[in-house]
C-alpha positions in Angstrom: 10.5 -34.3 -2.4 14.2 -35.1 -3.0 15.9 -31.9 -4.7 17.5 -32.5 -8.3 21.4 -31.6 -8.5 23.3 -30.8 -11.8 26.8 -30.5 -12.0 27.8 -26.9 -14.3 26.4 -24.2 -15.8 25.8 -23.2 -19.0 26.6 -19.4 -19.0 26.5 -16.6 -16.5 24.5 -13.4 -17.3 24.8 -10.8 -14.4 22.7 -12.2 -11.6 21.2 -14.7 -14.1 22.4 -18.5 -14.6 21.7 -20.4 -17.4 21.6 -24.4 -16.8 20.8 -27.4 -19.0 17.2 -27.9 -18.6 15.8 -30.7 -15.8 13.1 -32.4 -15.9 10.0 -31.8 -13.5 10.7 -28.1 -12.9 8.3 -25.5 -12.4 8.5 -21.5 -13.1 9.3 -19.7 -9.8 10.9 -23.3 -8.0 13.4 -22.4 -5.5 16.9 -23.2 -6.4 20.3 -23.7 -4.7 23.7 -22.8 -6.6 26.7 -23.6 -4.9 30.2 -22.5 -5.8 33.4 -24.0 -5.8 33.6 -23.6 -2.1 30.1 -24.5 -1.3 28.7 -21.0 -0.8 25.0 -21.4 -1.2 22.8 -18.9 -2.5 19.4 -18.8 -3.3 17.4 -18.6 -6.7 14.4 -18.7 -8.1 13.1 -20.1 -11.7 12.5 -17.0 -13.9 12.2 -19.2 -17.5 12.8 -22.3 -18.9 12.7 -23.9 -22.7 12.7 -27.0 -24.3 16.3 -27.2 -23.6 17.4 -24.7 -20.9 16.2 -23.2 -17.5 17.1 -19.7 -16.0 17.4 -18.9 -13.1 18.0 -15.6 -11.2 19.8 -15.4 -7.6 18.9 -13.6 -4.9 22.0 -11.4 -4.9 25.3 -11.5 -6.3 26.9 -13.8 -8.9 30.0 -12.5 -8.1 32.5 -15.8 -7.7 30.7 -18.2 -9.4 32.0 -20.2 -12.2 30.4 -22.0 -15.1 32.6 -25.1 -14.7 32.9 -25.4 -10.7 29.1 -24.7 -10.1 26.5 -26.6 -9.3 22.4 -26.5 -9.3 20.2 -28.1 -6.6 16.6 -27.5 -7.9 14.7 -27.8 -4.2 11.3 -29.1 -5.8 8.9 -26.1 -3.8 7.8 -22.8 -4.5 9.4 -20.0 -1.9 7.7 -20.8 1.1 7.4 -18.5 4.4 7.1 -20.1 8.0 4.2 -18.7 9.3 2.8 -19.0 13.2 1.9 -17.4 16.6 5.1 -15.8 16.7 5.0 -13.4 14.0 4.1 -10.5 15.6 6.8 -8.4 16.8 9.2 -9.6 14.6 11.8 -8.3 11.6 12.3 -10.2 8.6 14.1 -9.2 5.4 12.6 -9.1 1.8 12.9 -13.2 1.7 11.3 -13.9 5.3 14.7 -15.0 7.0 14.7 -12.7 10.6 17.1 -10.3 10.7 16.3 -8.9 14.4 18.6 -11.3 16.0 15.9 -13.5 17.2 16.5 -16.9 14.8 13.1 -18.5 13.2 10.2 -18.7 14.8 9.1 -21.6 16.5 6.6 -23.1 13.8 6.5 -26.3 11.5 3.9 -24.4 8.9 5.1 -22.9 5.9 3.1 -21.2 3.5 3.6 -20.9 -0.5 4.4 -16.9 -1.0 2.6 -16.7 -4.1 -0.9 -17.2 -2.2 -3.6 -18.7 -4.0 -6.5 -16.1 -5.8 -9.6 -15.9 -3.7 -12.8 -17.2 -5.0 -14.5 -14.4 -5.9 -17.9 -16.4 -4.0 -16.3 -16.6 -1.1 -15.4 -12.8 -1.0 -17.8 -10.8 1.2 -18.5 -6.9 0.6 -16.7 -4.9 3.1 -18.8 -2.3 4.9 -17.2 -1.8 8.4 -15.9 1.9 8.7 -12.1 2.4 9.9 -11.5 5.6 11.8 -7.6 6.7 11.1 -8.4 9.9 13.5 -7.6 11.6 9.9 -10.5 14.0 9.0 -9.1 14.3 5.3 -9.9 10.3 4.9 -12.5 9.6 7.7 -14.9 12.7 6.7 -14.0 12.5 2.6 -12.4 9.1 1.3 -13.4 6.6 4.2 -11.2 3.7 4.6 -13.5 0.7 4.6 -12.2 -2.9 6.0 -11.0 -5.2 3.8 -10.6 -2.4 0.8 -7.2 -1.5 -1.2 -6.7 2.3 -0.9 -3.2 3.1 -2.2 -1.7 6.6 -1.3 -0.5 8.7 -4.5 2.5 10.6 -3.3 5.9 12.0 -4.3 9.3 12.4 -3.9 9.8 14.9 -0.7 5.9 14.7 0.3 4.7 13.3 4.3 3.5 10.2 2.8 5.8 7.8 5.3 4.6 10.2 8.3 1.1 9.8 7.3 1.8 6.2 6.7 2.7 6.0 10.2 -0.2 8.1 11.7 -3.1 5.5 9.9 -0.6 2.9 11.9 -1.2 4.4 15.3 -4.4 5.4 15.1 -6.8 3.1 13.1 -9.7 1.1 14.5 -13.0 -0.6 14.1 -15.7 2.3 15.4 -18.2 0.0 16.0 -16.2 -2.9 17.9 -13.1 -0.7 18.8 -10.8 -3.7 17.4 -7.1 -2.6 17.0 -5.6 -3.8 14.0 -2.2 -5.9 13.6 -0.3 -4.3 11.0 1.8 -6.2 8.4 4.3 -3.6 7.4 6.7 -3.9 3.5 9.5 -1.8 2.7 10.4 -2.1 -1.0 13.5 -0.7 -2.1 13.7 2.3 0.6 16.9 4.1 2.2 17.6 3.2 5.2 16.5 6.3 7.4 13.1 5.6 5.9 13.3 2.3 7.6 14.4 3.0 10.7 11.8 6.1 11.0 9.0 3.6 10.6 11.3 1.1 13.2 11.3 4.0 16.2 7.9 5.4 15.4 6.5 1.6 16.1 9.0 1.6 19.0 7.7 4.6 20.9 4.1 4.6 20.3 4.3 1.1 21.6 2.5 -0.4 18.3 5.8 -2.8 17.2 4.2 -5.9 19.5 1.7 -6.0 17.1 3.4 -5.4 13.5 5.1 -7.7 11.5 8.1 -5.8 9.4 9.6 -7.2 5.9 12.3 -4.6 4.9 14.1 -5.0 1.5 16.0 -2.1 1.6 18.0 -0.4 -1.7 20.9 -2.1 -1.8 19.0 -5.3 -1.7 18.6 -7.1 -4.8 16.0 -6.6 -7.1 14.4 -10.3 -7.1 14.4 -9.9 -3.4 12.0 -6.7 -4.0 9.7 -8.6 -5.9 9.5 -11.5 -3.4 9.3 -9.0 -0.2 5.4 -8.2 -0.8 4.2 -11.4 -1.5 6.1 -12.9 1.8 4.2 -10.2 3.2 0.9 -10.5 2.0 1.6 -14.6 2.8 1.9 -13.3 6.5 -1.0 -10.9 6.1 -3.3 -13.8 5.2 -1.9 -16.9 8.0 -3.1 -13.9 10.5 -6.4 -12.7 8.9 -7.8 -16.3 7.8 -5.9 -18.6 10.2 -6.0 -16.5 13.7 -9.1 -14.3 12.3 -7.3 -10.9 12.9 -8.0 -7.5 11.4 -4.9 -6.8 9.3 -3.8 -3.8 7.8 -1.2 -4.1 5.1 1.1 -1.1 4.5 3.3 -1.5 1.3 5.7 1.2 0.7 7.2 2.2 -2.2 4.9 0.5 -5.0 7.4 2.7 -7.5 10.4 0.5 -6.4 8.6 -2.5 -6.9 8.1 -1.9 -10.4 11.2 -0.4 -10.8 12.5 -3.9 -9.9 10.1 -5.8 -12.3 11.2 -3.3 -15.2 14.9 -4.4 -14.6 14.0 -8.0 -14.0 12.2 -8.5 -17.4 15.1 -6.1 -19.4 17.4 -8.7 -18.0 15.0 -11.7 -19.1 15.0 -9.8 -22.7 11.3 -9.3 -22.7 9.8 -6.8 -24.7 8.5 -3.9 -22.8 5.6 -1.8 -23.0 4.8 1.7 -21.6 8.0 3.7 -20.2 10.3 0.4 -20.9 7.6 -1.8 -18.1 6.5 -5.5 -19.4 3.1 -5.6 -20.7 2.0 -8.2 -17.5 2.3 -5.0 -15.4 -1.4 -4.6 -14.8 -1.8 -8.4 -13.9 1.3 -8.6 -11.9 0.0 -5.5 -9.4 -3.0 -7.1 -9.4 -2.2 -10.3 -8.0 -0.5 -8.2 -5.1 -3.6 -5.8 -4.7 -6.4 -8.7 -5.2 -5.0 -10.7 -1.9 -7.3 -8.0 0.2 -10.4 -8.6 1.4 -13.4 -10.3 3.7 -13.9 -13.7 3.4 -17.0 -15.8 4.2 -16.7 -18.0 7.8 -13.7 -15.8 8.8 -14.2 -12.8 11.1 -10.6 -11.9 9.8 -10.0 -9.1 7.1 -7.0 -8.0 5.1 -7.3 -4.2 4.5 -4.8 -2.8 2.3 -2.7 0.8 2.0 0.0 0.7 -0.9 2.0 3.7 -1.1 3.6 5.0 -4.8 5.4 7.8 -5.3 4.2 9.4 -8.7 7.3 10.1 -11.2 7.0 13.8 -11.8 4.1 13.7 -10.2 2.4 12.5 -12.6 -1.1 10.9 -12.0 -1.1 9.3 -15.7 2.3 7.2 -15.0 1.4 3.4 -15.9 2.3 2.8 -12.0 -0.5 4.8 -10.4 -2.4 4.6 -13.6 -2.9 0.9 -13.3 -3.4 1.0 -9.4 -6.3 3.1 -9.8 -7.6 0.8 -12.2 -7.2 -2.3 -9.5 -7.8 -0.5 -6.1 -11.3 0.9 -5.1 -10.2 4.6 -5.0 -6.6 6.8 -4.0 -5.5 9.5 -1.3 -3.6 11.8 -3.6 -0.7 13.9 -2.2 -0.5 17.8 -3.0 2.9 18.9 -3.3 1.0 23.0 -3.1 -1.1 22.3 -0.2 2.5 20.7 1.3 4.1 23.8 0.6 2.0 25.9 2.0 2.4 24.1 5.3 -0.7 22.1 4.9 -0.5 18.9 6.7 -1.8 16.0 5.6 -1.9 17.9 1.9 -4.5 15.7 1.2 -5.8 16.7 -2.4 -9.8 17.2 -2.1 -10.7 16.9 -5.7 -8.6 13.8 -7.2 -9.3 11.7 -3.8 -11.5 9.2 -4.0 -13.1 6.2 -1.5 -15.3 4.0 -4.0 -16.5 2.0 -1.2 -17.0 5.1 0.9 -21.1 5.1 0.1 -21.4 1.9 1.9 -19.4 2.3 5.2 -20.9 5.8 6.5 -24.2 6.5 7.4 -26.9 6.2 10.7 -25.4 3.3 12.7 -22.0 3.2 10.8 -21.0 6.9 11.5 -23.1 9.4 11.6 -26.2 10.2 10.1 -25.3 13.6 7.9 -22.0 11.8 6.7 -22.6 11.6 3.1 -24.1 15.3 2.8 -21.6 16.8 4.7 -18.9 15.0 2.6 -20.7 15.7 -0.9 -21.1 19.8 0.0 -17.5 19.9 1.1 -16.8 18.3 -2.0 -18.9 20.7 -4.4 -18.0 23.3 -2.4 -13.9 23.1 -2.4 -14.3 22.3 -6.4 -15.7 26.0 -6.8 -13.4 27.3 -4.4 -10.7 26.0 -7.2 -12.7 27.9 -10.0 -12.7 31.5 -8.0 -8.9 31.0 -7.0 -8.5 30.3 -10.7 -10.3 33.7 -11.2 -9.0 35.7 -8.8 -5.5 35.1 -10.4 -6.8 36.3 -13.5 -9.0 39.7 -12.9 -7.9 40.3 -8.9 -9.4 39.3 -5.6 -11.0 42.9 -5.5 -13.2 42.4 -8.3 -14.9 39.0 -7.4 -18.6 39.2 -6.3 -19.6 39.1 -2.5 -20.4 35.3 -3.0 -16.9 34.5 -4.5 -15.2 35.8 -1.8 -16.8 34.2 0.7 -16.2 30.8 -1.2 -12.3 32.0 -0.8 -13.2 32.6 2.8 -14.4 28.7 2.9 -11.2 27.3 0.9 -9.0 29.1 3.8 -10.9 27.7 6.8 -11.4 24.3 4.9 -7.8 23.8 4.5 -6.8 25.1 8.0 -9.1 23.6 10.4 -10.6 20.7 8.3 -7.6 19.2 6.4 -4.7 20.8 8.7 -4.0 18.5 11.8 -1.2 17.4 13.6 0.9 14.3 13.0 0.0 12.5 16.7 -4.1 14.2 16.9 -6.3 11.4 16.5 -10.0 12.6 15.6 -13.1 10.6 16.0 -15.4 11.3 13.6 -18.0 13.2 15.3 -15.0 16.1 15.7 -14.5 15.5 11.8 -17.9 16.5 10.7 -18.8 19.0 12.9 -15.0 20.6 11.5 -16.8 20.1 8.1 -20.2 21.7 9.4 -17.9 24.9 10.9 -16.1 25.0 7.5 -19.9 25.3 5.9 -21.3 28.3 8.2 -18.9 30.1 6.1 -20.8 29.8 2.8 -24.7 31.1 2.2 -27.3 29.1 3.5 -28.9 28.9 0.1 -25.8 27.3 -1.9 -26.0 23.9 0.1 -28.1 22.4 -2.1 -26.3 18.8 -1.1 -27.0 18.6 2.1 -30.6 17.7 3.6 -32.4 21.0 5.0 -33.1 19.1 8.2 -29.3 18.3 8.9 -28.8 21.9 8.2 -31.1 22.9 11.1 -29.5 20.4 13.7 -26.1 20.6 13.1 -25.7 24.4 11.7 -28.0 26.1 14.0 -30.4 28.8 13.5 
């Protein structure tokens, strides 16, 4: 379809330009805005009325004047060029190459807004993904096709944890490795450099597609970046039949950009100034994960979000928890005590874990061990609170055993090296090592035959 061009802008308000309404213009349509020197800037239709069209420019409107500019409606949504050459490439948030190698060789372009997956076409996620990290594999298991966010806070090692998952994640039964789509939104340059250096040093860069929208990029680019990344992931998963792991950091920066754009458009704010459609907007990203009937490929999502003031009830983690299938919560107190990864035992959960563990998938005792570790660690929290009031020497002998269990659990099960890749047998054996600290009669969640088999005696 030929683009329609209009001379003169009606007015310019920051990054938003207003022009007279043209016929057959669609929401989210891509627009080219030309200044007096024919310099070209891309934008996107963000609002329409009977007489006017509002266009938000990707970048600054500096240098544009209402009288000397012209607008060309390109008659298509934002698209990403996809093909076999995606792997190993680095793009900006708009899907433009920034690694110096030019466009990939392909004539296939896909709408970055994607299409919703028919629920009937989805297949239930059941395949265990071994990340090599005990706190995840043992107690908050990741399943292929799941969306499992990491809830973190400023200064916590979520980037190191994400890089470790990228290095180590594999399907246990087939041994197949993942290709990774990595999307960074509004991150500082040193964070982007950390990930790129880590991918390069460990040799995984050839299997990674990177989308970088740095902190100095326009807000609108942050909103487009995850959609470009998920479009690339859908192509690799459903057209090339690959197992794709999508890491998106930081979802908080994405939501801040959404709030900023909403404010510019004059929309009525909801909780903490975020737009009322924050839930449906996040859903449009998170629900692009899963497995589809007829394709051996899959998309597994690990979004990372830093909770403002470590507040898990903040709108961003709160709504993300409703949409996703669990969360891995990082704990500041554990981190300050030198535990890596500082995965909080009790608030973390994986809702799909029960369907991907057990005989034939991980090990027969996995469900019982996980359940017992959760229950015992919950008791540890109670005992520590009691000890802080009455003093440790006043505790009963059983309570002291729980304190010893808590120390052992954190030091040998939760704590591991950044480059240590534990298989599921090692993880479960470490769980049993911690449980040996407790009286046998307290192991009520474990089948007696497993106690005899794995605990000895």
